C-alpha positions in Angstrom: 5.3 19.0 30.4 3.8 15.9 28.6 5.3 13.3 31.1 3.4 9.6 29.1 5.0 11.7 25.9 8.3 11.9 27.6 8.4 8.8 29.0 7.1 6.7 25.9 10.2 9.2 24.3 12.4 7.1 26.1 11.3 4.0 26.1 11.4 4.0 22.1 15.1 5.4 22.2 16.0 2.5 24.6 14.6 0.0 22.8 15.5 1.2 19.2 19.5 1.0 20.6 18.8 -2.5 22.3 16.8 -3.8 19.4 19.8 -2.4 16.7 23.0 -3.5 18.8 21.2 -7.2 19.6 19.7 -7.4 15.8 22.8 -6.2 14.4 24.8 -8.8 16.3 22.3 -11.8 15.8 21.7 -11.5 12.3 25.8 -11.2 11.7 26.3 -14.5 13.7 23.7 -16.0 12.3 24.8 -15.6 9.0 28.4 -16.9 9.8 26.6 -20.1 9.8 24.6 -19.6 7.1 27.1 -19.0 4.6 29.3 -21.6 4.0 32.9 -21.2 3.2 32.3 -17.5 3.5 34.1 -16.4 6.6 32.5 -12.9 7.1 35.0 -11.6 9.9 38.3 -12.8 7.6 36.1 -11.5 4.6 35.7 -7.9 5.6 39.7 -7.8 7.3 40.9 -9.0 3.9 38.4 -6.2 2.6 35.9 -7.6 0.8 33.6 -5.3 -0.9 31.1 -7.1 -1.8 30.8 -9.1 1.6 30.2 -5.9 2.9 27.6 -5.0 1.0 25.5 -8.4 1.0 25.8 -7.7 4.9 25.2 -4.3 5.2 22.0 -5.3 3.1 20.5 -7.7 4.8 21.1 -5.7 8.1 19.6 -2.8 6.7 16.5 -4.9 5.7 16.1 -6.1 9.1 16.6 -2.5 10.6 14.1 -1.3 7.9 11.3 -3.9 8.5 11.7 -4.6 12.6 11.5 -0.3 13.4 7.9 -1.2 12.8 8.3 -3.5 15.7 9.4 -0.5 18.3 6.5 1.2 16.9 4.1 -1.3 18.2 6.1 -1.5 21.2 5.5 2.1 22.0 2.0 2.5 20.9 1.5 -0.5 23.5 3.6 1.2 26.3 2.2 4.4 25.9 -1.5 3.1 26.0 -0.5 1.1 29.4 0.8 4.5 31.2 -2.4 5.8 29.9 -4.8 3.1 31.8 -5.6 5.0 34.9 -6.3 1.3 36.1 -2.5 0.2 35.2 -0.9 -1.8 38.4 2.8 -3.7 38.3 1.5 -6.6 36.4 -0.1 -4.5 33.8 3.1 -3.5 32.8 4.7 -6.8 33.2 2.2 -7.7 30.7 3.2 -4.7 28.5 6.8 -5.7 28.7 6.2 -9.2 27.7 4.4 -8.0 24.7 6.7 -5.8 23.6 9.2 -8.3 23.6 7.0 -10.6 21.8 6.4 -7.8 19.3 10.3 -7.3 18.5 11.2 -11.0 18.9 8.3 -11.5 16.5 9.5 -9.2 13.6 13.2 -10.3 13.9 11.7 -13.8 13.0 9.5 -13.1 10.4 12.3 -10.5 8.9 14.8 -12.3 9.3 13.3 -15.7 8.4 11.3 -14.4 5.3 14.3 -12.5 3.8 17.0 -15.5 4.0 14.6 -18.0 2.1 14.0 -15.3 -1.0 17.8 -15.2 -0.8 17.9 -18.7 -0.5 15.0 -19.2 -3.2 16.7 -16.7 -5.7 20.3 -18.2 -5.6 18.9 -21.6 -6.2 16.9 -19.7 -9.4 19.8 -18.6 -10.9 21.2 -22.1 -11.3 24.1 -20.8 -13.7 25.6 -18.1 -11.2 27.2 -18.9 -7.8 26.2 -16.1 -6.1 28.1 -16.8 -2.9 31.2 -18.1 -4.1 31.4 -14.4 -6.7 30.8 -12.8 -3.1 33.5 -14.7 -1.6 35.8 -13.8 -4.6 34.9 -10.3 -4.2 32.2 -9.6 -7.2 30.9 -6.2 -6.4 28.3 -6.4 -9.3 26.7 -9.8 -8.3 26.7 -8.4 -4.5 24.7 -5.1 -5.2 22.6 -7.4 -7.3 21.6 -9.5 -4.2 21.4 -6.8 -2.0 19.1 -4.6 -3.6 17.0 -8.0 -4.0 16.7 -8.3 -0.7 16.2 -4.6 0.2 13.4 -5.1 -2.1 12.3 -8.0 -0.3 12.4 -6.3 2.7 10.4 -2.8 1.3 7.6 -5.4 0.3 7.6 -6.9 3.9 7.0 -3.9 5.6 3.6 -3.5 5.4 2.8 -7.4 6.3 4.5 -7.1 9.1 2.8 -3.6 10.3 -0.3 -5.1 10.0 0.2 -8.4 11.7 1.9 -6.6 15.0 -1.0 -4.0 14.6 -3.4 -7.6 15.0 -1.5 -8.1 18.1 -1.4 -4.8 19.8 -3.9 -4.8 22.6 -5.9 -1.6 22.5 -8.4 -1.0 25.4 -12.0 -1.0 24.9 -13.6 2.6 24.2 -17.4 2.8 24.2 -19.3 5.5 22.7 -19.4 7.5 26.1 -15.9 7.6 26.8 -16.2 9.1 23.0 -18.3 11.7 24.2 -17.0 12.4 27.1 
């Protein structure tokens, strides 16, 4: 059995669950503050499908983008596990880098998705998207939701590139490769 692979898998599962729950909860709280006039909890209690679609789209988009941070964090963890010179301080540094990757991707994803949504809403001045969503206009919510998911799909590769550039890979020489 490959113990490094087993530990890496366990860390990946734990990170995925923690990030998923934390990100969904945090995004919901932030969205409640940003969408003036829409009380998400009350609208969901009233079976407002449009609010559910909008919130679901935003949460799905965030998870779609932030999942890459889990992959980067696991790569960092795996590199540290494979380093025979790793000591406690190496693992602490690794944990901080992993946390930084996850926070960075979450902040970038949420910020870009929110800004793109605000820009789109401002460009369509003859339609009050949030007002329509509050009135349970599913068509408007679907269009806005698709725009949000599309932005996340476009954003994904940029986040991956940024995160990959921050991974501290151990130095490798040609002698190491030949061994």
